[in-house]
ROZAZA-81050 format. One record per residue: z, x, y negated of N, C-alpha, C in turn. Coordinates in pm, whole numbers, plus 32768, in hexadecimal, padded with zeros to 4 digits. Atoms other than C-alpha are relative to their C-alpha. Last residue first. Example, Ala and Ser with C-alpha at 12.3 -4.5 7.8 and 13.67 -1.06 7.14 Angstrom:
// ROZAZA-81050
7FFA7FAE807782CA8557806A80497FB37F93;800080598077830C84CE81C28000805A7F88;
// end
This chain:
// ROZAZA-81050
7F7780767FF4A56080E06DA27FBB7FA07FCC;7FE97FEF7F41A44282096DF680647F818002;809E808B7FE6A3CD81C56C5D801580198097;804A7FB07FF5A54782736C067F797FA2803A;801480077F51A614816E6B627FB2805C8010;7FE77F877FFDA67F819869E77FD680278097;7FB57FD47F7DA5BD802F69AF802280D58015;7FEC80177F9DA53E7FA368608061802C808C;7FFA807C7FB1A5437F5A672E7FF77FC68073;806F808A801EA47B8058667880197F7E8015;7FC3802A809EA5F3816266827F6E7F9B7FCC;7F548078805CA5E4810D67CD801D80157FB1;8030808E7FF3A46481736833807B7FA87FE8;8018805D806CA4A982AD675A7FBC7F54806A;7FD380358060A5DD82FF68537F607FD47F84;7FB3806A7FE4A4FB82D1697E8052800B7F8D;80798078801BA3AA83C468F580947F85801F;803C80268093A48484C6687A7FF17F758007;7F8C80778069A57184A869E17FB47FFD7F6B;7FE9807E7FEBA40E84D86A8C80727FA07F8E;8069804A8046A3C586416A3480007F8E7FD8;7FDA7FFC8074A516868B6AD47F987FD37F8A;7F5880AD802AA4B585A06C08802E806A7FA1;806D809D8018A34086A26C1F807E7F8B7FC0;8036802A8098A41C87E26BB47FAE7FA57FE5;807C7F73800EA4D987D56D1A7FC57FD17F57;803D7FCA7F80A62486F46DAD7F86805E7FD8;805C7FFC7FAEA683868B6C6D7FEC806F8066;80467F6A8016A7F486906C2C7F8E7FDB8029;7FE07F827F82A887852E6C337F97808C7FCD;805880007F6FA88884696AE6802B805E804B;80237F797F8CA9C8841C6A337F6D7FF38040;801A80357FABA9E7836068DD7FF180448099;7FE5807E8027AAC783B167C77FB77FB5808B;805D8099805DAAB084FF681780287F8D8029;8065807B7FB5ABB685E468847FD07FAA7FAB;7FEC80928066AC18870F67CE7FC97FCE805B;8062800E8050AC67885A689D80217F7E7F99;808680107FC5AD32889969AE7F7C7FA37FC4;7FDA800D7F64AE5E8976698F7F9F7F988026;80227F7E7F8FADB88A0A686D80047FC5807E;805180297FD5ADDE88BB676F7FA78069808D;801D7F8F7FD2AF3888E167567F597FCE803C;807880208015AFEE87BA664C7F7780978062;803980848024B10A87DD66277F947FB9805E;802B7FE17F60B171898866837FE17F43801C;7F957FCC7FC0B0C589A3658980667FE17FEB;803D807B7FAFAFBC88DB64A98073802E808D;7F8B80408033B0448A0063A37FDF7FAE8053;7FD580B18045AF228A8E6456807F7FD78008;7FCA809F7F75AF338C0464E07FEC7FA47F55;7FD0808A804BAE888D5A6428804C7F9D8080;7F81803380B6AE3A8E846444803F7FAC7FE0;7FEA8073806AAD7D8E7665CC8073804C7FA9;7F7F80777FE5ACFC8F8466A180217FA87F80;7FDD805C802AABBF903B66DE80677F848025;7FB880527FDAAC1391A967827FA97F697F84;7F6F803B807CAB0D928F676A80177F7F805E;7FD8809E8038AA37934F682080507FFF7FEC;806380487FD7A9A894C7688C80167F6E7FEC;805A7FEF8062AAA1959067BF7F377F9A8045;80907F8A7FBEAB5295E068E97F83802C7F9F;80037F567FF8AC8D95B168167F90801E803D;7F997FE07F73AC52942867FD7FE980B38006;80457FBD7F97AB9993BC666E8074801C804A;7FBC7F6A7FF7AC4C929A65D97FD4801F805C;7FF47FAB7F7EAB88915065888061808C7FD6;7FF47F62805CABFA903E64997FDB80758074;804B7F7D7FBEABCF8ECD6527800D80687FCA;802C7F73808FAC488DDC64197FC180688076;806F7FFF8035ACF68CC7654B7FFE80967F93;7FC27F3C8024AE048C8866197F737FE87FBC;7F617FFB800BAE2A8ABE66607FFA80D67F86;7FE380108097ACB08AD16647807B80277FC5;7FD37F7E805AAC078B1B679380417FF77F85;7F6A7FFC8033AC4A89C268627FDF80A77FD4;7FCF7FA27FD2AADA897968D780848040800E;80737F89803CAA628842687D8056806B8040;7F677FD98034AAFE86FB69827F9E80A47FE0;7FB87F997FB0A9A9866969D28058800A7FB3;80157FC37F81A8B0856F6962806480138041;806480267FA3A8A2848D6807800B806F8059;801D7F7C7FA1A97F84EA66E17FB77FB98087;7FDA801A7F4DA944838366247FF4808A8025;7FF47F7D7FA5A925839C648E80597FCB808E;805E80267FEFA9238267636F7FAE807480A2;7FCD80687F96AA8C8270634C7F8F7FC98020;804A8020803AAA7583EF62FC800E7F2B8042;7FB3802D8060AB9784A963487FD67FB27FCF;7FCF80867FD8AADB84E56481807F7FE67F99;808780538008A9D08605639C806E7F4D8033;7FF8802D804AAB3D86F563787F8E7F587FD6;7F678018801BABFC871B64AB7FB87F9D7F54;7FC680857FEDAA8887266520804E7FB67FB3;803D807D8049AA12883B64297FF87F7B8054;7FEA804A8078AB0088EF64A57FC67F987FC4;7F9D806D7FEBAAA188D3660780547FE87F72;806780A97F9FA956895065C580877FBE7FF8;8004807F806DAA3F8A5B64D57F7A7F8E8021;800E7FA2804CAA978B18663980017F857F83;7F887FF8805BAA348A0D67177FF680927FBD;7FDE80488075A91B894167D9808E80607FCD;80567F438024A8998A06692B80337FD87F59;7FB37F808011A96F88E469B47FEA80707FD2;7FBD7FE07F9EA8CC87CC6926803B8052801E;7F8B7FA77FDCA89986F567FE7FD4803580BB;7FE77FE67F8AA7A3860A6759800D80838031;7FBE7F9E7FCCA7DD8557663480058047809A;7FF97FD57FB5A76F841365CC7FEA8099804E;80367F917FEDA726838E647C8063803780E6;7F777FBB7F7FA7758247642E7FA580718042;7FCA8036800AA6CE81C162BD806A800C80A1;802880467F92A64D82C6623A80707FAF804C;7FF97FBD7F88A656832260DD7FF27FCB8082;7FD580637F89A5F182AD5FA67FF58086805E;7FE080898056A68383505E507FC17F95809B;809F7FE78065A6D6849D5EDE7FE57F378019;803780157F93A87284805F357F537FF67FC9;806A804D8011A94E853D5E617F6D8002803A;80537FA07FEAAAA285D75F347F377F677FBB;805580747FEEABC485645EC57F7C803C7FE4;80527FDE8039AC9F86945F657F927F557FC9;8030806A7FF1AE1D86A15FC67F95800C7F8B;8063800B8085AEAA87C15FF47FCE7F868013;804480828005AFBB8812610C7FBB7FF77F6E;804F7FFA7F82B0368987615A7F7B7F757FE9;8006804E7F7BB09489D860037FB87FE5805D;7FF680B88030B01E89C75E8E804F7FCD807B;7F7B80608063B0558B445E9D80177F7A7FFF;800A805F8070AF328B815FC680AC7FE77FAB;80897FDE801FAF188C4E60ED7FF67FCB7F7A;8051804C7FFAB0918C1D613C7F68803E7FB0;802C803680A3B13B8D5C61827F967F8B801B;807680198007B1AC8DF962EE80007F977F66;7FBA805B8017B2AE8EFA633F7F4C7FB87FDE;800680987FBDB24B8FFB63F680287FA17FF7;806B801A7FBBB25B90F062DE80157FED8056;80177F757F99B30690A261B17FE87FDA804C;7F6E7FF87F93B2B28FBE60BE80198041803A;7F7A8044801AB1D58F975F73807F7FEB8084;7FA77F6C805DB0E290A85FD080507FC3801F;7F8B7FDF7F7CB0688F7560DC804780657FC8;7FC2807B7FD6B0058EA45F9680318057809B;7F6A8040805BAF878FA15EE180537FCE802E;7FC37F7E7FD2AE7E902B6010808F7FE67FA0;7FBE80047F6BAE068EA760478063805A7FBB;7F81804E802BADE18EC15EB480327FD5808E;7F9B7FB28067AD128FCC5EE280717FD57FD9;7FD17FAC7FD1AC558F0F5FF6805380507F83;7FC4803D7F82ABE18DF45F45806280798063;7F89804C8049AB708EC45E12804D7F90805B;7FC07F538024AA7C8FCC5F04808E7F627F8C;7F927FDA7F91AA2D8E6F5FC28064807B7FE0;7F7180737FA3A9B08DDA5EBD804880448013;7F5C8018805AA9358EF95E0380477FBB804A;800C80797FF2A8098F4A5F5480957FB37FA7;8010805A8089A794908F5F12801E7F777FFB;80337F868067A7BD90EB606C7FB07FCA7F95;802F804F8078A8308FA161407FCC803A7FA6;803C80967FCEA8A08FEB62AF7FBD7FE47F8A;80357FFE7F58A8FA919662A27FA47F348008;803C7F89801AA92C91BF61307F9E80008073;8093803A8099A9C7906561057FAF80758007;805180837FADAACE90B962517F507FF97FB8;80BF7F907FDCAB2F923461AF7FAB7F7D8033;804D7FCD8086AC4D919960CC7F7080518026;803B8067804BACBC909661E87FD580317F98;809680807FB4ACB3918563157FDA7FC57F8B;80B07FD88030AD8D926C62177FB47FCD803E;804580128069AE8D914D61F87FC280558012;803B807F8057AE84910B632C7FD980087FCB;808680277FA3AEEA926563F47F957F8E7FA4;80757FAB7FEEAFE5928362F57F6F80348025;801B7F897FBDB0879155637A7FA8804B7FA2;80567F6F805CB08F8FF162A68049805F805F;7FA27FA77FE0B0438ECD638A800180757FA7;800C7F797FEBAF928DD362D4807A80317FFA;7FAC7FA58011AFBD8C5D62DB7FF580718003;7FD77F9A7F70AEF78B2662C98080804F7FC9;7FFE7F8A7FF7AEB589E1623C8021806A807C;7FA07F8A801AAE7188A462597FE8806B801D;80047F7B7FBBAD7E87BA61C780A980348031;7F897FCE7FA9ADBE861361987F9080A98029;801E7FDC7F4AAC578578614880B0806E7FC6;7FB27F708002AC3B84A0600780228011806C;7F917FFB80A5AB1C83B05FB3805680768030;7FD780748020AA1E836360DD808680017FBB;7F7B80158036A97E849A6120802F7F867FCD;7F8B80417FABA85B84D361EC806C7FBC7FC8;805680737F9FA72485276123806C7FAC802E;801880578090A81685EE602B7FDE7FA6805F;7F5F804A8018A8A686C2616B7FF37F9B7FA6;802880767FCCA72F873361A1804F7F998009;804680B0801CA749882A609B7FD67F6C8053;7FB88037807BA8A388D861087F787F7D7FFA;802380C18008A7C38915625980637FF57F91;8084800E7FCAA7AF8AB7624080047F4D8003;80698048805CA8FB8AA161797F9C7FE88019;7FD280B28052A9E48A6E629C7FA47FFB7FA0;7FCF7FE6806AA9178BF2636080477F677FE3;804B7F8A804DA8BE8C37649980557FB77F99;7F9A7FF78048A8FB8B3765D47F9F805B7FA5;7F4D7FAF7FBEA87B8B366724805180337F90;7FD57FF980ACA7A189E566EC806D8074800C;80487FA47FC7A72A89A9688B8019805F7F52;7FF47FD67F49A721886468597FDC80657F91;7FA27F778034A73287FF6696800B804780B5;7FDA7FC57FA4A61A86D96690803780B77FE9;7FC27F528026A66486256562800380318085;7FA77FD87F8DA5B484A765CE801180CF7FC7;803B7F6A7FF9A58483F4646D8057800F8083;7FB37FC87F8BA54B828764607FC580938023;7F8180188033A4E481D062D6806B8043808A;7FDD80247F8EA3D182C262D280507FC88026;806C80B37FAEA324826D619580207FF8808D;7F7C80768039A43183AC60E57FB47F75800B;7F5F80217FE4A3AD848F61E380247F5D7FE5;7FE380157FAEA26F8478617D80837FF48042;7FFC80AC8017A2AF846860187FD6800680C5;7FCE80518058A33D85BB60317FDA7F43801F;800380807FD7A26E866C610F80517F987FD3;809380387FF7A24687A6604B7FDD7FA67FFB;80527FF080B9A3A4879F5FA17F977FB5802E;7FD8806F802EA4428770612E80017FE67F57;8043806F7F61A37F885661D080197FA67FB3;807A7FD7807BA3A1898A607B7FE07F69805C;8029807F80A5A504890D60C67F8D80297FFB;7FEF80807FFAA4FB897E624780047FA77F6C;809C80777F8AA40A8A96622880227F877FF3;80798026803DA4DE8B3061277F9F7FD17FF5;7F8F80888049A6548B2C62097F6C7FFD7F70;8013808C7FE7A58A8BB3631A80067FAB7F9F;807B80158007A5F08D2D62EA7FB07F7E7FEF;803D7FF5806FA73E8CA962E77F7980067FB2;7FBB7F788015A77D8C6364377FCA7FF87F4F;7FE1802780C1A7628AD1642D801F80AC7FF1;7FAB7FA58006A6B28AFB659180217FDE7F76;7F9B7F817F8BA5F98A07665C804C80417FEC;7FF27F8C8076A59688DC652D804680448097;7FCF7FB67F88A4C787C665EB804680767FB3;7FE37F93803FA4A886B064DA802F804F8053;7FC87FBB7F94A402856B656F802580847FCB;80457F6F8009A393846A649F807480138062;7FA47F8B7FE3A39482FF64EF7FC780857FD6;7F5A802D8001A34181B16438804E8084802C;7FD480078089A1BE81DD640E809C7FFC7FD6;805380818014A18E82A0655D801F7FD97F90;7FF9800F7FE6A22583F665C67F9E7F988018;7FDC8029801AA1D884E464B77FDF7F728066;805480557FFBA22E860C65207FF47F5E7FB6;7FF280808036A2E0870E644F7F7E7FD48070;80AB80637FF0A303885764B280557F7A7FDD;7FEE80AD7FF0A433896164967F767FB97FDC;8007803F80A2A3F68AE364FB80187F6D800F;7F61800A8031A4B68B4566457FC47FC77F7D;7FBF806C7FA9A3458B396714806A7FEC7FCB;7F787FEC7FECA2C28C45663980387F7D8000;7FD780878002A13E8C576667808480468040;7F5D800F7FBAA09F8DAF662E801A7F798014;801B803E7F8E9F4F8DB265ED805E7FE3803D;7FD77FEB7F919F618E14648380047F788079;806880477F3E9E8F8DC3635880658094802C;807B80187FB49F398EC86220800D7F988073;804C7FB37F53A04F8E6B617D7F8680308052;807E7F9A8008A0408DFE5FF0800D806480B9;8067804E802EA1158CA660267F4B804C7FBC;80357FE88062A20B8D7060F37F8E7FE87FCA;805080748042A2F48D1662027FE280457F65;7F77804D80A4A3618E3A62807F9B7FBE7FC8;80507FCE80A0A2708E546400805B7FAB7F7C;80657FB87FE4A3198E5065447FAA80167FB4;80BF802F7FFBA4578DDC64927FA58032805D;803E8003805FA5A98EA165097F727FB08006;80A67FD97FC0A6748E5C660F7FEF7FEB7F81;804C80A18023A8028E28659C7F6F803F8034;7FCE806B7FCCA91D8F28661A7F9B7F9C7FE9;7FA5805C8044A8AF905265597FF57FB380A7;802C80A37FEDA8159193663080867FC07FB0;8063801F8088A845931565C07FC27F288000;7FB17FCE8077A921936366FE7F427FD47F9B;80197F82802CA8C49266680C800980537F4C;808E7FDE800DA9BA913C68167F9980A28001;80157F70802DAACB90EA68E77F73803E7FAB;80897FDF7FC8AB3C8F9668B87FDB807D7FD1;7FC37F6D7FC5AC6B8EC968307F8980328055;80157FAF8054ABFB8D786781804A807D8014;806980238097AC1A8C86687C8028804B7FB3;8063803C7FCCACB78C606A027F9E802F7F92;802E80778018AE0F8D0369C97F4F7FED8008;7FBE800E803CAEC58E296A5A7FCD7F9B7FC2;7F7680248008AE578E2C6B7280737FD77FAD;7FC480898001AD2B8E146AE8806E7FE28055;7FC880318089AD538FA86A757FDA7F32800E;7F707FE28024AD7C901F6BBE800E7FB87F87;7F9B807F7F7FAC408F706C6C809980137FB7;8053808B800EAB5C901E6AED807C7F78807D;7FA98043806AAC1491626B567FF27F6A7FC9;7F577FFB7FEFAB87916B6C8C80497FA57FA3;7FB0809B7FD1AA5790BF6C1D804A8020805D;801E806B8064AA1F91E26B32800A7F9F8047;7F7F7FF7806CAA5F93056C1F7FEA7F7B7FAC;7F7580357FB0A95B925D6D068075801D7FDE;800280677FFFA85992946BEB80847FAF805A;7FC280658073A8D693C06B72800F7F9A801B;80388000805BA899947F6CF180137FB97F98;80527F73801AA92294F56DFB7FA97FEB7FBA;808C800C7FFDAA5594436E6B7F9480467FC3;80427FDD7FA4AB9194786F1D7F6A7FE67FE9;800B7F7E7FA9AC8E94C16E3A7F7B7FF78073;806D7F8F8070AC3293A96D687FE0804A8052;80757FEF803EAC9692CB6E8A7F9F803C7FBA;80417FE77F6DADD693456F087F797FD48003;7FF77F5B7FDFAE3B93336DAA7FCC801E8065;80697FD88068ADD191AF6D80800680B37FE9;8092804A7FE1AEAE913F6EA47F70805C7FB8;80057F817F8BAFD2922F6DFB7F827FA68080;80377F708022AF9691946CAE7FFF80598096;806E800B802BAF8690186D447FD380787FE8;80787FDF7F64B0B090586E2E7F927FED7FC1;7FDA7F8C7F93B19590BC6CDB7F797FD4805E;80657F7E805EB0D68FB66BEC800D80658074;80877FFB8025B1838EEA6CF77FB480527FD7;803E7FAB7F90B2DE8F726D297F517F86803D;80207F8C7FB6B2FF8F516BDE7FDF80178046;7F967F807FE1B2FC8E126B827FA8804D802B;80097FC47F88B2078D1A6B74802F80318022;800D80617FBAB2408C176A527FD3803A809F;7F9F804C8058B3038D2F695B7FCA7F88807B;7FCF7FEA7F99B1E08E0E69F280907FBA7FD6;804080027F5EB0E48D50693F8066802E8054;7FF180917F9DB1BD8CD6681A7FEF80058064;7FA07FFE7FFCB1CD8E7667AE800D7F6B8056;7FEA7F7B7F98B0538EA2681F808D7FC2800D;7FA680507F70AFDD8D7D6725805E805B8063;7FAF80537FE3AFC78E2065E680207FAE806D;802580568017AF508F6D663980447F7D801E;8067800A8063AFD490A265A37FC27F718016;7FCA7FDD808AB1289108663C7FAC7FCE7F96;7F70805C7FFAB122906967C07FF7800E7F36;805E80847FF3AF6F90D767BA80BA7F787FE7;8075802480A6AFAB9212673C80057F818015;7FB07F998063B0DB9294683B7FA07F967FB2;7F7C804C7FC8B02C91B4698E8027800F7F4E;7FFB80808032AECB924F693480697FB97FED;7FA17FF3809FAF0F93D8691C80077F3D7FF9;7F5A7FD78006AF0193E66AA680317FFA7F73;7FC2808A7FFFADAC932A6AC1809B804D7FBD;800F808B8034ACEA942969F580707F888030;7FD87FAF8027AD8095766AC37FCB7F497F8D;7F697FEC7FFAAD3C94D06BF2805080137F76;7FE580947FEAABB7946A6B9780D780258004;7FE8800980C1ABCF95E56AF17FE67F63800C;7F797FF18052AC4096526C7E7FF77FC07F58;7F95802D7FEDAB6695826D308074803C7FCE;7FFE80C8802AAA1A95C96C7C80727FD58022;806280927FB6AA5F97166CDC80207F867FBE;7FB680517FC3AAEA983F6BC27FB27F6B8061;7FF2805F7FF4AA33996E6B8C80507F998017;807F803C7FADAAE89A8E6BDE80057F8E7FAD;803F7F907FF1AC1C9B936B607F687FA6801D;805E7FAF8052ACA79A846AB37FBA805F7FF7;7FFD7F26803EACE999F26BCC7FDD7FD37F92;809F7FBC8017AD6E98556BA0800380847FC3;80247F90804BAF0098296BD47F6780167FFE;80947FC37FDBAF7697276C947FD880437F64;80157FC37F73B12097146CE27F4E80187FF3;7FBF7F647FE8B1AE97116B997FC680288075;7FFA7F888041B0D395F26B21802F804F801D;80B07FF18006B0C295246C5D800780687F83;7FF87F877F64B24D952A6CA17F6280247FB8;7FC37F758007B248946B6B238028804C807F;80897F7E8067B11D93976B6180748078801A;805A7F967F9BB1DF932D6CB87FB580507F8B;7FF27F8B7FA0B2F892CD6BF07FA4804F8037;7FFA80237F7DB22691BA6AED802180768083;80807FD07FC0B2939264699880247FCF8091;7FF67F947FD5B3F191AA69047F50803D804D;80307FF67F8AB39690BA67D47FF7805C8070;
// end
C-alpha cells in the first residue's frame, strides 16, 4: 500500500529544529506523520479501511489533522487531534495512549485475601444482588484480567444462592472489555450443549512479532499461560512472509466445543447490553447468545471486535504511543460486528437518565418473573 500523498509531502517539508526544544505542535506533527504508513503495514484493519474509503478520504483526513496538530499548545490537545485522526480509520481498537500505559484499566485494589482493608470503592468490580427468591442480578462492569479472580470467587462463594435462582440478569452495560478468559468461569452456568467458536488471524510483520514477544511482560508479568500462548503466536507468525495473515490456530478458524454445564443452571438469563459494551464484552455476547436460555436485551453493542489483540507502538516524540490491532476475526467479511455492534434480541430505547437506567433492571426482573417489560409510566 502506498503512503498517503499528503504524508509523503509532509515528510519532505517538515523538519523539527535540532537547535531548540520542539514545540507541542512540532512533536504532535512528528507523531502524526508516521501513523499512515505504520497502520497500513501493521494494523490488521487499515488496508481494508483504505480500500473501503479511498485514498482521497485519508489524504483529506491527514491534511485536516496536520493543520490542527501544528496549532496545539499542549499534549492533551495533541492527543485529541491524533485520536480524531485515528477515528477516521475506525472507531474502536485504535487509540492514542500515554507512554507507559496499557489499554485496560487497573483495579482500584489488587484482589488479595491478605490485603489490608481499604476505603477505596472499585466501581468496576463484579457484584451480585439477590433481587428476589427467583431472580439474581450479576453486574459485570469489566472483563479486564485483574477482575478474573474476583468473578471466579464470586461465582464460587455464591454458588448456592445462584443455583437457587431460576432467573438471572447479567448486566454488562458499560463493560468496555478486557480478556475473554475473564468471563470463562461464567460460561458453564449458561451453556446448553455445544458452542461454535470462530477464531482469528495474526498479521505477521516485524513490529507485530516484536510486540507479541514483549506483551506478557507488560500486560501479565509472571503469567505462564500468557507466555506460552504468545510463544505459539510468534511461531505461527514467523511461519509466513511479512505482510501475510496466518491463522491463530493450527486447527482452522472454526472450532466446536462441548461446554460442561453446572449441575443446576438458571432457566432464563437476560443479558442487559448497551453501546458501551465493547471488545471482549462483545465476544461474551456472541458466546452467551448461543445458549437456548439466554436473551440479549437493550441496545446494540459498541462495535469494536473485528480487529483486536491491541499492542503498543511508541511514537517518535516519546510522549505517547499507538494502540493498534494485530489480529482480525475469521468471521470477516461475512459477519462484521464493527459495522453497528451486536443487535439485542429485545430492543429497549436508551434511558434518559440514571434513574431510567436503573429501572431497566426492575423491568427485566418483572418480565422474567412473568410480568411486563413496559416502563412503570405506561
